[in-house]
C-alpha positions as CSV (number, residue, x, y, z in Angstrom):
1,X,-19.4,37.3,-11.6
2,X,-18.6,38.8,-15.1
3,X,-21.5,39.5,-17.2
4,X,-22.0,38.8,-20.9
5,X,-21.8,41.6,-23.4
6,X,-24.6,42.5,-25.8
7,X,-23.0,43.8,-29.0
8,X,-24.5,46.0,-31.7
9,X,-24.1,44.8,-35.3
10,X,-21.1,47.1,-36.1
11,X,-19.2,46.3,-32.9
12,X,-19.8,42.5,-33.6
13,X,-18.1,43.0,-37.0
14,X,-15.2,45.2,-35.9
15,X,-14.3,43.4,-32.6
16,X,-12.7,40.3,-34.2
17,X,-10.5,42.6,-36.4
18,X,-9.4,44.6,-33.4
19,X,-8.3,41.5,-31.5
20,X,-6.8,39.9,-34.6
21,X,-4.6,43.0,-35.3
22,X,-3.4,43.1,-31.7
23,X,-2.5,39.4,-32.0
24,X,-0.6,40.1,-35.2
25,X,1.4,42.9,-33.6
26,X,2.4,40.7,-30.7
27,X,3.3,37.6,-32.7
28,X,5.1,39.6,-35.4
29,X,7.2,41.3,-32.8
30,X,8.3,38.0,-31.3
31,X,10.2,37.0,-34.5
32,X,10.9,40.2,-36.5
33,X,13.7,41.2,-34.1
34,X,15.9,38.1,-34.5
35,X,17.2,39.0,-38.0
36,X,18.0,42.6,-36.9
37,X,20.1,41.8,-33.8
38,X,23.5,41.9,-35.6
39,X,22.7,45.3,-37.1
40,X,21.4,46.6,-33.7
41,X,24.6,45.4,-32.0
42,X,26.8,47.3,-34.5
43,X,24.7,50.5,-34.1
44,X,24.8,50.3,-30.3
45,X,28.4,49.2,-30.1
46,X,27.5,46.0,-28.3
47,X,28.7,42.4,-28.5
48,X,26.2,40.6,-30.8
49,X,26.0,37.7,-28.4
50,X,24.8,40.0,-25.6
51,X,21.9,41.2,-27.8
52,X,20.0,38.1,-27.0
53,X,19.1,39.8,-23.8
54,X,16.7,42.1,-25.7
55,X,14.7,39.0,-26.8
56,X,14.9,37.4,-23.3
57,X,13.7,40.6,-21.5
58,X,10.5,40.6,-23.6
59,X,9.9,36.8,-23.3
60,X,10.4,36.7,-19.5
61,X,8.1,39.7,-18.9
62,X,5.4,38.1,-20.9
63,X,5.8,34.7,-19.1
64,X,5.6,36.5,-15.7
65,X,2.5,38.7,-16.4
66,X,0.2,36.4,-18.5
67,X,-1.0,34.5,-15.4
68,X,-2.3,37.7,-13.9
69,X,-4.1,38.9,-17.1
70,X,-7.5,37.4,-16.3
71,X,-7.7,38.9,-12.8
72,X,-6.5,42.3,-14.1
73,X,-9.2,42.4,-16.8
74,X,-11.9,41.3,-14.3
75,X,-10.8,43.9,-11.7
76,X,-10.3,47.0,-13.9
77,X,-12.5,46.2,-17.0
78,X,-11.6,44.8,-20.4
79,X,-11.8,48.1,-22.3
80,X,-9.4,50.0,-20.0
81,X,-6.9,47.1,-19.9
82,X,-7.0,46.4,-23.6
83,X,-6.6,50.1,-24.4
84,X,-3.7,50.3,-21.9
85,X,-2.1,47.1,-23.3
86,X,-2.0,48.5,-26.9
87,X,-0.9,51.9,-25.6
88,X,2.0,50.4,-23.6
89,X,3.0,48.1,-26.5
90,X,3.0,51.1,-28.8
91,X,4.9,53.4,-26.4
92,X,7.4,50.6,-25.7
93,X,8.0,50.3,-29.5
94,X,8.7,54.1,-29.7
95,X,11.1,53.9,-26.8
96,X,12.9,50.9,-28.5
97,X,13.3,53.0,-31.7
98,X,14.7,55.9,-29.7
99,X,17.1,53.8,-27.6
100,X,20.8,54.7,-27.9
101,X,22.2,52.1,-25.5
102,X,21.7,48.4,-24.7
103,X,20.2,49.1,-21.3
104,X,17.7,51.6,-22.6
105,X,16.6,49.0,-25.2
106,X,16.1,46.3,-22.6
107,X,14.0,48.6,-20.4
108,X,11.9,49.6,-23.5
109,X,11.4,46.0,-24.4
110,X,10.0,45.4,-20.8
111,X,7.5,48.2,-21.3
112,X,6.5,46.7,-24.7
113,X,6.2,43.3,-23.1
114,X,3.8,44.5,-20.4
115,X,1.4,45.5,-23.1
116,X,2.1,42.3,-25.1
117,X,1.3,40.1,-22.2
118,X,-2.2,41.6,-21.8
119,X,-3.3,42.2,-25.4
120,X,-4.1,38.7,-26.6
121,X,-5.5,37.1,-23.3
122,X,-7.8,40.1,-22.7
123,X,-8.9,40.2,-26.3
124,X,-9.7,36.5,-26.4
125,X,-11.5,36.7,-23.1
126,X,-13.8,39.4,-24.4
127,X,-14.5,37.3,-27.5
128,X,-15.3,34.3,-25.3
129,X,-17.9,36.3,-23.3
130,X,-19.2,38.5,-26.1
131,X,-20.2,36.0,-28.7
132,X,-22.6,33.0,-28.4
133,X,-20.8,29.6,-28.3
134,X,-22.2,28.7,-31.7
135,X,-20.2,31.7,-33.2
136,X,-17.1,31.2,-31.1
137,X,-15.3,28.8,-33.6
138,X,-15.8,31.2,-36.5
139,X,-14.6,34.3,-34.6
140,X,-11.6,32.4,-33.1
141,X,-10.6,31.1,-36.5
142,X,-10.4,34.6,-37.8
143,X,-8.4,35.8,-34.8
144,X,-6.0,32.9,-34.9
145,X,-4.9,33.4,-38.5
146,X,-2.7,36.5,-37.8
147,X,-1.0,34.6,-35.0
148,X,0.3,32.1,-37.6
149,X,1.2,34.7,-40.3
150,X,3.2,36.9,-37.8
151,X,5.9,34.4,-37.0
152,X,6.3,33.4,-40.6
153,X,6.6,36.9,-42.0
154,X,8.7,38.2,-39.1
155,X,12.2,37.1,-40.0
156,X,11.8,38.1,-43.7
157,X,10.2,41.5,-42.9
158,X,12.9,42.2,-40.3
159,X,15.7,41.4,-42.7
160,X,14.2,43.5,-45.4
161,X,13.6,46.5,-43.2
162,X,17.2,46.4,-42.0
163,X,18.5,46.2,-45.6
164,X,16.4,49.1,-47.0
165,X,16.1,51.3,-44.0
166,X,17.4,50.6,-40.5
167,X,16.6,48.4,-37.5
168,X,14.6,51.3,-35.9
169,X,11.8,50.7,-38.4
170,X,11.1,47.3,-36.9
171,X,9.6,49.2,-34.0
172,X,8.4,52.3,-35.8
173,X,6.0,50.3,-37.9
174,X,4.0,49.5,-34.8
175,X,3.2,53.2,-34.1
176,X,0.4,53.8,-36.7
177,X,-1.1,50.4,-36.1
178,X,-1.0,51.0,-32.4
179,X,-2.6,54.4,-32.7
180,X,-5.5,53.0,-34.7
181,X,-5.8,50.2,-32.3
182,X,-6.1,52.5,-29.3
183,X,-8.8,54.6,-30.9
184,X,-10.7,51.4,-32.0
185,X,-10.4,49.9,-28.5
186,X,-12.0,53.0,-27.0
187,X,-14.8,52.8,-29.5
188,X,-15.5,49.1,-30.0
189,X,-14.1,47.1,-27.0
190,X,-16.9,46.1,-24.6
191,X,-16.2,47.1,-21.0
192,X,-16.6,43.8,-19.1
193,X,-15.5,43.4,-15.5
194,X,-16.3,41.2,-12.6
195,X,-19.3,42.4,-10.5
196,X,-17.7,40.8,-7.4
197,X,-14.2,41.9,-6.3
198,X,-11.9,39.0,-5.5
199,X,-8.6,39.1,-3.7
200,X,-5.6,38.7,-5.9
201,X,-3.7,35.5,-5.1
202,X,-0.3,37.2,-4.7
203,X,1.4,34.1,-3.2
204,X,0.0,31.9,-6.0
205,X,1.1,34.5,-8.6
206,X,4.7,34.5,-7.2
207,X,4.8,30.7,-7.3
208,X,3.2,30.3,-10.7
209,X,4.9,33.3,-12.3
210,X,8.3,32.3,-10.9
211,X,7.8,28.8,-12.2
212,X,7.0,30.1,-15.7
213,X,10.1,32.3,-15.7
214,X,12.4,29.6,-14.5
215,X,11.0,27.0,-16.9
216,X,11.1,29.4,-19.8
217,X,14.8,30.3,-19.1
218,X,15.6,26.6,-18.9
219,X,13.9,25.9,-22.3
220,X,15.7,28.8,-23.9
221,X,18.9,27.6,-22.2
222,X,18.6,24.3,-24.2
223,X,18.3,26.3,-27.4
224,X,19.7,29.7,-28.3
225,X,21.2,30.6,-24.9
226,X,23.3,27.3,-24.9
227,X,23.5,27.1,-21.1
228,X,25.4,24.3,-19.4
229,X,23.1,21.3,-19.0
230,X,23.6,21.3,-15.2
231,X,22.3,24.9,-15.0
232,X,19.3,24.0,-17.3
233,X,18.5,21.0,-15.1
234,X,18.7,23.1,-11.9
235,X,16.4,25.8,-13.3
236,X,13.9,23.1,-14.5
237,X,13.8,21.4,-11.1
238,X,13.3,24.6,-9.2
239,X,10.6,25.8,-11.6
240,X,8.8,22.4,-11.4
241,X,9.0,22.6,-7.6
242,X,7.4,26.1,-7.7
243,X,4.7,24.8,-10.0
244,X,4.0,21.7,-7.8
245,X,3.8,24.0,-4.7
246,X,1.3,26.3,-6.5
247,X,-1.1,23.4,-7.4
248,X,-0.9,21.9,-3.9
249,X,-1.8,25.3,-2.5
250,X,-4.5,26.2,-5.0
251,X,-6.9,23.5,-3.8
252,X,-6.9,25.0,-0.3
253,X,-7.4,28.8,-1.0
254,X,-10.7,30.5,-1.8
255,X,-9.7,32.4,-4.9
256,X,-6.6,30.9,-6.5
257,X,-5.0,32.3,-9.7
258,X,-6.0,29.1,-11.5
259,X,-8.5,26.9,-9.8
260,X,-7.9,23.1,-10.0
261,X,-11.7,22.9,-10.6
262,X,-11.1,24.1,-14.1
263,X,-9.9,20.6,-14.9
264,X,-13.2,19.2,-13.9
265,X,-14.4,20.4,-17.4
266,X,-13.1,17.5,-19.5
267,X,-12.8,19.5,-22.8
268,X,-10.7,22.1,-21.0
269,X,-8.4,19.5,-19.4
270,X,-7.9,17.7,-22.7
271,X,-7.4,21.0,-24.6
272,X,-4.8,22.3,-22.2
273,X,-2.6,19.2,-22.3
274,X,-3.3,18.7,-26.0
275,X,-2.1,22.3,-26.7
276,X,1.0,21.7,-24.7
277,X,2.2,18.6,-26.7
278,X,0.6,19.2,-30.1
279,X,2.2,22.6,-30.4
280,X,5.7,21.0,-30.3
281,X,5.6,20.7,-34.1
282,X,3.9,24.0,-34.8
283,X,6.3,25.9,-32.5
284,X,9.3,24.3,-34.2
285,X,8.3,25.1,-37.8
286,X,9.2,28.9,-37.9
287,X,12.6,27.9,-36.5
288,X,13.3,24.8,-38.5
289,X,12.0,25.6,-42.0
290,X,14.0,28.8,-42.7
291,X,17.1,27.1,-41.3
292,X,16.6,24.0,-43.6
293,X,16.1,26.2,-46.6
294,X,19.1,28.5,-46.0
295,X,21.7,26.3,-44.2
296,X,21.0,22.9,-45.9
297,X,19.5,23.8,-49.3
298,X,21.4,27.1,-50.0
299,X,18.4,29.5,-50.3
300,X,19.0,33.2,-49.8
301,X,17.2,34.9,-46.9
302,X,14.8,36.5,-49.4
303,X,14.1,33.2,-51.2
304,X,13.6,31.4,-47.9
305,X,11.2,34.1,-46.8
306,X,9.2,33.9,-50.0
307,X,9.0,30.2,-49.7
308,X,7.1,30.6,-46.4
309,X,4.2,32.4,-48.1
310,X,2.4,29.1,-48.9
311,X,2.1,28.4,-45.2
312,X,0.2,31.6,-44.7
313,X,-1.9,31.1,-47.8
314,X,-2.8,27.6,-46.8
315,X,-3.9,28.9,-43.4
316,X,-6.2,31.5,-45.0
317,X,-7.7,29.0,-47.4
318,X,-9.0,26.7,-44.6
319,X,-10.3,29.6,-42.5
320,X,-13.9,29.8,-44.0
321,X,-14.3,26.0,-43.7
322,X,-13.1,25.5,-40.1
323,X,-16.5,26.0,-38.4
324,X,-18.4,23.7,-40.9
325,X,-15.8,21.0,-40.5
326,X,-15.9,21.1,-36.7
327,X,-19.8,21.2,-36.7
328,X,-19.9,18.3,-39.1
329,X,-17.3,15.9,-37.6
330,X,-17.0,17.0,-34.0
331,X,-13.9,18.1,-32.1
332,X,-12.6,14.6,-31.3
333,X,-12.6,13.3,-34.8
334,X,-11.2,16.5,-36.3
335,X,-8.4,16.8,-33.7
336,X,-7.3,13.2,-33.8
337,X,-7.2,13.0,-37.6
338,X,-5.7,16.5,-37.9
339,X,-3.0,15.9,-35.3
340,X,-1.9,12.7,-37.0
341,X,-1.9,14.5,-40.4
342,X,0.1,17.4,-39.1
343,X,2.7,15.2,-37.5
344,X,2.9,13.2,-40.8
345,X,3.4,16.3,-42.9
346,X,6.1,17.6,-40.5
347,X,7.9,14.2,-40.6
348,X,7.7,14.1,-44.4
349,X,9.8,17.2,-44.6
350,X,12.6,14.6,-44.2
351,X,12.1,13.8,-47.9
352,X,13.0,17.4,-49.0
353,X,16.4,17.7,-50.5
354,X,18.2,19.7,-53.3
355,X,16.5,17.6,-56.0
356,X,12.9,18.4,-54.7
357,X,11.0,20.5,-57.3
358,X,10.2,23.9,-56.0
359,X,6.5,23.5,-56.9
360,X,6.4,20.3,-54.8
361,X,8.1,22.0,-51.9
362,X,5.7,24.9,-52.0
363,X,2.7,22.6,-52.2
364,X,4.0,20.7,-49.2
365,X,4.4,23.9,-47.2
366,X,0.9,25.0,-48.2
367,X,-0.6,21.7,-46.9
368,X,1.2,22.2,-43.6
369,X,-0.3,25.7,-43.5
370,X,-3.8,24.3,-44.0
371,X,-3.5,21.6,-41.4
372,X,-1.7,23.8,-38.9
373,X,-4.4,26.5,-39.1
374,X,-7.1,23.9,-38.5
375,X,-5.2,22.5,-35.5
376,X,-4.8,26.0,-33.9
377,X,-8.5,26.7,-34.3
378,X,-9.8,23.4,-33.1
379,X,-7.4,23.2,-30.1
380,X,-8.1,26.8,-28.9
381,X,-11.8,26.6,-29.2
382,X,-12.3,23.1,-27.6
383,X,-10.2,24.3,-24.6
384,X,-12.4,27.4,-24.0
385,X,-15.8,26.6,-25.4
386,X,-17.0,24.4,-22.5
387,X,-16.1,27.0,-19.7
388,X,-18.8,29.1,-18.0
389,X,-18.4,32.8,-17.9
390,X,-17.4,32.5,-14.3
391,X,-14.4,30.3,-15.2
392,X,-13.6,32.0,-18.6
393,X,-11.1,34.5,-17.3
394,X,-9.0,32.0,-15.4
395,X,-9.2,29.4,-18.1
396,X,-8.3,31.8,-20.8
397,X,-5.2,33.0,-18.9
398,X,-4.0,29.5,-18.3
399,X,-4.4,28.7,-22.0
400,X,-2.3,31.7,-22.9
401,X,0.4,30.5,-20.5
402,X,0.4,27.0,-22.0
403,X,0.6,28.4,-25.6
404,X,3.6,30.6,-24.6
405,X,5.3,27.7,-22.9
406,X,4.7,25.2,-25.7
407,X,6.2,27.6,-28.3
408,X,9.4,27.8,-26.3
409,X,9.3,24.0,-25.8
410,X,8.9,23.5,-29.5
411,X,11.9,25.7,-30.4
412,X,14.0,24.2,-27.6
413,X,13.2,20.6,-28.6
414,X,14.0,21.3,-32.3
415,X,17.2,23.1,-31.4
416,X,18.3,20.3,-29.0
417,X,17.5,17.6,-31.6
418,X,19.2,19.4,-34.4
419,X,22.3,20.0,-32.3
420,X,22.4,16.4,-31.2
421,X,22.1,15.1,-34.8
422,X,24.7,17.5,-36.2
423,X,28.3,16.2,-36.2
424,X,30.8,19.0,-35.5
425,X,32.3,20.3,-38.7
426,X,29.6,18.6,-40.8
427,X,28.8,20.0,-44.2
428,X,26.5,19.2,-47.2
429,X,24.7,15.8,-46.9
430,X,25.5,15.4,-43.2
431,X,23.8,18.7,-42.3
432,X,20.8,17.8,-44.4
433,X,20.6,14.4,-42.8
434,X,20.6,16.1,-39.3
435,X,17.6,18.2,-40.4
436,X,15.8,15.1,-41.8
437,X,16.2,13.2,-38.5
438,X,15.0,16.3,-36.6
439,X,11.8,16.6,-38.7
440,X,11.1,12.9,-38.2
441,X,11.4,13.2,-34.4
442,X,9.4,16.4,-34.2
443,X,6.7,14.9,-36.4
444,X,6.5,11.7,-34.3
445,X,6.3,13.7,-31.1
446,X,3.4,15.8,-32.5
447,X,1.5,12.7,-33.5
448,X,1.5,11.4,-30.0
449,X,-0.8,14.2,-28.9
450,X,-3.6,12.4,-30.9
451,X,-3.9,10.0,-27.9
452,X,-4.9,13.0,-25.7
453,X,-7.6,14.1,-28.1
454,X,-9.1,10.6,-28.1
455,X,-10.3,11.5,-24.6
456,X,-12.8,14.1,-25.8
457,X,-16.5,13.5,-25.8
458,X,-17.5,12.5,-29.4
459,X,-20.5,14.8,-29.1
460,X,-18.5,17.8,-27.9
461,X,-19.8,20.1,-30.7
462,X,-23.4,19.8,-29.8
463,X,-22.7,20.0,-26.0
464,X,-20.9,23.3,-26.6
465,X,-24.0,24.9,-27.9
466,X,-26.1,23.8,-24.9
467,X,-23.8,25.4,-22.2
468,X,-25.6,27.4,-19.6
469,X,-24.3,31.0,-19.8
470,X,-24.0,31.5,-16.1
């Protein structure tokens, strides 16, 4: 059974920064590459359409490895794995920058993704075990912020680096951050591991990991990959069958990858399903808003990037208040009201047009940033705060899987809706109307998640403080 860390004052202050920086590196990397793909294709003498494989290689590796992250950390120790994750991510970034062919770049992205798949789950697991539950909301709020800022800054920063330097700098900027992160991990990361060795559920890993890869490809096939619908359906059915086979088997083995008993903790069950559906809107925003500004409203890439800043500022403004709000109102009330508010704000983007004053648009985006940040904090913490240390590793890994899947689902849903509402050859008002209808649908789908959060115990905040630290 994993033990709880006892942190000295300096480590307690530095550890959230260390995990937050690792989270920022990972989320920034997920979006910074997209705007640089055409320039990379020219430099490598490749077809630009084939370059999507660079993104997919990373995404699939992460989807495959995240389920095993909890067992790996318990088996080999959090310090060693967190250090190795940052080192692999940094080394992979260097290999990417040095790549002179498409195949080299894809292999380098796989190396980078192995590190990326372990950084956040292991870091969050250590935070869950190292801090008292009463401090967990505050620490997780701090760590979650970079995860919101990264996807918003990524496209703008990527475009700017390509213009003023070259695409190589998209990867080279990771090197100094990664070096500092490696040194900090050796110094400040607690070395937590399980005192009892458990067998790795290799069959379960193949079933669950295979399901995640197939479902992820299917979701991307609906969006950027533009696969035939028959192929998407086939991948989704096979992936769902693997997932069903995993859960049917998990109840009959001694040490499954994710135990069905995790769902006996009500807050965890509600949090997992709430994360999956409530993140539809949050996952779609970094995809939809820059497209709306540039394609429908005629903003330049730089102007669109600058317009995203209020989202990040709003997220930072609410950060100091998140713990007090949750303590005062409880998880259920906060999540129900906040989910409805977030869905309403996303749906109200349907009122934005060329006549909308810039100040009003920036204020609107800032409010979305505030509510979105609160949503992330409350959902992540309510999912994990009720778990014992015995279940923390497995539950944290499953949350990471769901977050990864829900982001893909959000982008795929937005892409499919936008494509469905857009008439071929449409311009001007017709394109803007397609965006408006998409925002209305995404907002409405996000609001439906409030029905899940109604299932939480109204006294969940107090209960979280009384958990027995097993």
